[in-house]
N, C-alpha and C positions, 0 to 999 in steps of 0.2 A: 151732279156727279154721284155715282152710286158704287157701293161695295157689295158684291153678291157673295155669300158664303154657302158652300155646299161641300159636305164631307170635311176633308182636311184642306180644302182649297178656298181661296178668296180671289175674286176678280175685281180689281180696283180700276174703275173707269176714269178716276181723277189722276192717278199716278200712271195709268196705262200699263198695268202689270198684273200678272197672275202669280199668286203666291201659294206655295204648298207648305203647310206647317210653319208658316212665317218666312219661308225662304223664297225669294223671287226667282221665277223661272223665265228663261229667255224665250220669247216668242217673236216670230215674224209679224210685222204690222197687220198683214191681211189675216193671219191666223187669229190674232187677238180680236180683230173686228168681227170675224165670223163667229167666234165663240161668244162675244158680247151680244151679237145680233140674235143668236139662238136663245141666249138666256133672257134677253129682253122680250122675246116673243115665245116664251116657254109654254104659253097657254094654247098653242096651236102648232100644227105642222107647217114648217116654212119651206115652200117649194124651192127647187134649185134655181129656177129663173129669177126668183125674187132675191136670193142671195147674190147672184151674179149682177143684177141691176144695182143692188145696193153697194156692193164692194168694188165692182169694176164698171162704173157707169160709162156707157157709150164706148166700151172696149170689147174686142174679141178675145176671149179667153178659152184655151183648149181644155178639154175634159181632163187631161193629165195634170194641168196646173190646178184646176179646181179640186181634183181628187187629192193632190198633194196637200192642199190647204186643209181639207177635211181630215186627212190622215194625221197631219201634224197636230191639229186640234185634239183629235182622239188620244194621241200619244201623250200630249201634255196633261190630260186629265185622267190618265190611267186606263183608257179604253184601247182595244187592239183590233177593232173591226168585228171580231167574233164575240167578244164580251162588250156589250153596248150598255153599260150602266149609266152613262152620262149623255152621250149623243147617240140617238137611235135613228137608223135609216128606215124609213117607211117606203118600201119598194114602190116605185112608180108615182110617189106623191111628194117626197122630200125628206126633211130632217127635223128632228124635234129634240129639245133639251129635256131629259126625263129625270135627272137627279133632283132630289128634294132639297130646296133651299133651307138652310138652317138659320138664316138671318140676313138682313140687309141693313145698310146704313147709308144715309143720303143727306146731302146739303141742298137738294133741290126739292121744293114743295111738291108733294104728291108722288115723288119718285119712290119706287120700292113698295108701293101700296098695291095689293092684289086688285086687278081689274083696271088699274090706271094705265092707259096706253103710253108706251115709251116713245119719245121723239125719234123720227127716222133721220137722224143726222149721223154722218160718218164720223167715227171716233178718230181723233188725231193725236199723235204723240206731242208732248210739250216741246217747245223750242222753235228753232228757225224753220222757215218754209222748206219743204222737201219736194222731190220729184219721184213719182212711182214709175218704174220702167214698165212700159206696156208689153214688153217681151217676156220678162221674168218676174215682174212685180216687186223687184228689189227696191227698197227705199234709199234714195240718193240725196246728197246735199243739194240745196236749191240752185247753187251756181254750177252744178255738174253739166258738162257738155256730152259726156258719154256715161252709160251705166257702169258702175264700178264692179258689178257682178258678172254681166254677160257682154259688155262692150257695145251695146246698142246705142246709136247716136240719138240725142234728144232734139237735134235740129231737124226742121222740116226741109227736105231736099226737094225743090220744085222740079216736077217732071217736065216742065216747059223750058226753063232756062238753066236748071241745075244750081240755082242760087241756094245757099244754106241760110235758112231763116231761124229766128229765135224760137224756143219752145212756146207753144200756145198761140203761134201766129195763125190768123184766119185767112190772110192773103199773103202772097209772095211780095216781099219788099222791092224786088227788082223788076218784075213784069206784071204784077197785079193778079196773077192766077189765084183762084180760090182754092183753099184747102178744106176738104170735107173728110169725114171718117173713112170714106171709101173712094176718095178722089183718084188715087193712083190706079185702082182697079177699074172704076167706072170710065176712066178715060180710054181704056183699052177694050173693055168688055162689060156689058150691062149685068152679067152674072157675077155676084159678089162671092161665090164659093171659093175661088182661088185664094182669097185672103186667109181662108182657113188652112190652106196648104203651105202658103208662103208668108212668114211674119212680115209686118209692114216695113221694118227697117231693112230687111233683105230685099223686099220688093222695090223700095226706093233706090237702093244701090244698083239693082239689076237694070231698072229702067234707065238709069243714067249711064250705063256701060253697055247697052245692047249692041252698039255699033261694032264692038270688039268680039262678038260672039259667033260670027258667021265663018265657020271653018278655021279654027285657030288652034295651034299647038300650044298646050299649056302644061306646066309642071304642077302636078296635083298629088294629093294623097287620097286613095280610094279605100273605102271601108265597106266590107260586106258583113252582114250579120243575119243569122237566122235562128229559129227555134229547132233544136234537134228533136228527132222522134215526133215530129208534129203529126205524122200519119197515124201513129198509134194513139196519140192524144185525141185526135179528131174522132177516131173510132170509138173511144171511150165516152167522149162528151157529147157527140152528136153535132150536126152542122150548126144549129142555132147557138149553142153555148160556145162552140169553137170560134164562130164568127165574132161573138162578143169578146172573147179572150184575145183574139188577134187584133181587134179594134183597139182594145186597151193597150196592148203591146205597141202597136204602131203609133198611138198618141204619145206614149212615153218616148219612143224613138224620135219622133218629129221634134218634140220639145227639147230633147237632149242635143240632137244634131244641130238644130237652129241656134241653141244657146251658145254653141262653140263656133258659130259662123259658117257652118256647112249647109249643104242642100241635099235633099234626098232625090236621087235621080229616078229610081225605080222601086216599086214594091213588087216583091217576087214571091207571091203566095204566102209563105211563112217567114219571109225575111225582106231585106231591103239593101239597096246599094246607095251609099252616101259619098259625096264628093266634097273635098276641102281644097280650096284654091281655084275652083271653077264653079260657076261663071265669075265669081268674085275673087280677085287676086288676094292671096294671103301669104305673107312671107313665112309664117310659122304654121303652114298647113299640116305638116306631119305631127307637130305637137298637138294641134287642135283635134286632129283625127283620132289620135291615140287617147287623149283625155276624154273625148266624147265616148269612145268605146268603154273606157273605165267607168265613166259616169252612168252609162246605160246599165252596166252590171250592177252598180250601186242602186240605181233607181228601181231595178227589178227586185232587189233584195228588200227595199223599203215597201214595195207594193205586193209582197208575197201573200199577205193576208187577203187582199182582194182576189188574187188568182186562186187561192185555196178555197175561198168562199164560192167562186164560180164553179169550180170543180165539184165541190161538195153538193151543190144544188143539182148537178146533172148526173152524178155517178156515185154509187155506194162504195167504190174502191177508194183507198186512201189517196188524198191529193198528192200530186207530184210537184216537186220544186220546178218553177219555171226559170230556165237559164238560157243564155244565148251563147253561141260560139261565133267568134269574129275573126276575120282575116283583113290585114292592113298592108298596103303596098304603096310606094311612092315612085313616081316616074312621069314620063310624058304621055299624054293622051291627046286625041283629036276631039275637040269640043265643037258640036254643031249648034244650029239655031235652037232657041228655046220656044219659038212660036210666039203667038200674040196673046195667049191667055194666062201667062205666068204660072203654068202648071208644071214647070220644069221638064217639059217634053223635049229635052235636048239629048244628044247622043255623046257619049264619052267612050271611045273605042281605042283599043290598042293592047299591047302585051301587058302593060301595067294593070289594066282592068282584069284581064284574064287571070293573071297571077294572084291578085287579091282574092278572086273568087275561089281559086284552087286552095289557097291557104285557109280560107274559111271552112272548106270541106274537110281539111285535115285537122282543124282545131278540136280540142277536147271541150265538151260543154263547160261553160264557166271560165273559159280562157280566151286570150287574144293571141293569135299567131301572126307575126309580122315578118316581113322580109328584112334582109340585112340592110338594105338601103334605108328603110324607115327606121330601123333600130339605131343606126349611126346618127340619125338626126335627133333622136329623143333620148339617147343614153344618159344625158345629164338631167333629164326631167323625171324619169320613172325607173323603177327597179326592173331589170330585165334578166331573163334566164336563157342562156344560149343552149339550143337543142342540137341534136345531130342533123346533118344535112338530110334533105328529104327529096324524093323524086315526085314530081308532079306531072300530070298529063300535059303533053304538048312540049315538054322540055327534055332535051336530050341528056343534059347533065343535071346532077342533083343541085339544089339550091340551099343556101345557108338560111336558117330560120332561128 
C-alpha cells in the first residue's frame, strides 16, 4: 500500500482516502479508484477504454457517468476542467496525471519507486463486502437487495420464468436459463445497442411486464425538457460542435431520468420527452418526474465547464450558460406497444402529454413549470411558487400553474 503526496494533497491507498493539508476529503469509491489509477500510471497517457475496463469490468457505463467521475476527481484535487494542473485531458488519447509527486511512502517492496510497474488490482475500501450498483455505481452493503441511491434491484429477474435470483447468479435457480451480460437483449435482438439506451434493471422489468403494454390507459407524469435558443447556439457553434454538445446533454438526461425510474420516450431535436409511471408502474411517478427535472438542472450546473470548453473551441464569442426549461404534467395517457427491440418506441398520447409540452414552451430557462395536478402531488416534497393562470394553445380556459 502506498501514500502519494502532491502539493498539499496525499492519496492513501491503505486507508482509502484523499487528504488535503491533513484533512480527509470524501470521495466516491470510483472517483478514488480513478485518481489512484492515474497516479499509479503517471508515466503515460491512460486511454479512456482502459479506465473503463479497470474500474467497471464487463459493465456498460454511459459517457455521462464516466464524465461525472472525472469531473469529481478534478474538483477533489483543485482542477476545474479549464485549469488542468493535476489531471490533464489529452484530446483523442486519454488522461494523464501531470502533478509532480513530492514524496511517496510504502509498505510494499518496490512500490513508489520510479519505473516500478504498479499492480493492476482494483482498490477496495476496508470492511465488509459491498455491491456496486451497475446503474449509478453507488456502493451498497453486501446484503442489499436494492440500490440505496437509485433503487435499482440487485436480483437477476429471469426473462424466461420471471424468477428473482440472487446477485451474481449465472443460471436461473427456477428454470436453468443462462445469465450473460447481454442475455436480456440477445434474447430479443442480436444488436446490443439498445442496452445503451435502456439500463439493464429497467430492461428486466419491461421484459417481465410486456403483456400489459398493448393499448393500456395509465396514470403517468410526463416531463418535457429542451435547450432554449438552440437555433442561435447552433449557428454560433456549427453543426459538429452542436452535435457534440447535444450528445453530452442527452447523456446527462438519460442518466438522470433512468436514475429516477423513468424512461425517455422521444428525443426531439434539442429536447426530449420522459415518462414516469409507464411502461413501469410507479406509485410516486409525480415525485420522481419532478425530482428528475431538478436533478437534471443540477447536473447541467455541475457540467458547465465541459459545455463552456466545447463552446470556446468552436467560437470566439463568450460561452453561454447551458440551461433547460421543463414542463411537467400528470394524468391519463394511452400507452402503446414498445416493439421488440427495447428502444422505447411506444406511444403515449392524450391531453396530458400535450399540456406538458405546452408548459415546457412557457417555462423560463432554468425553471420547471408544472400543472396544478402535478403540484398537488409533490407540494410536500419540493418548494413551489404559484404563478398566475396561463393560456395555452388548445385550451379554451386558462390553467393554473
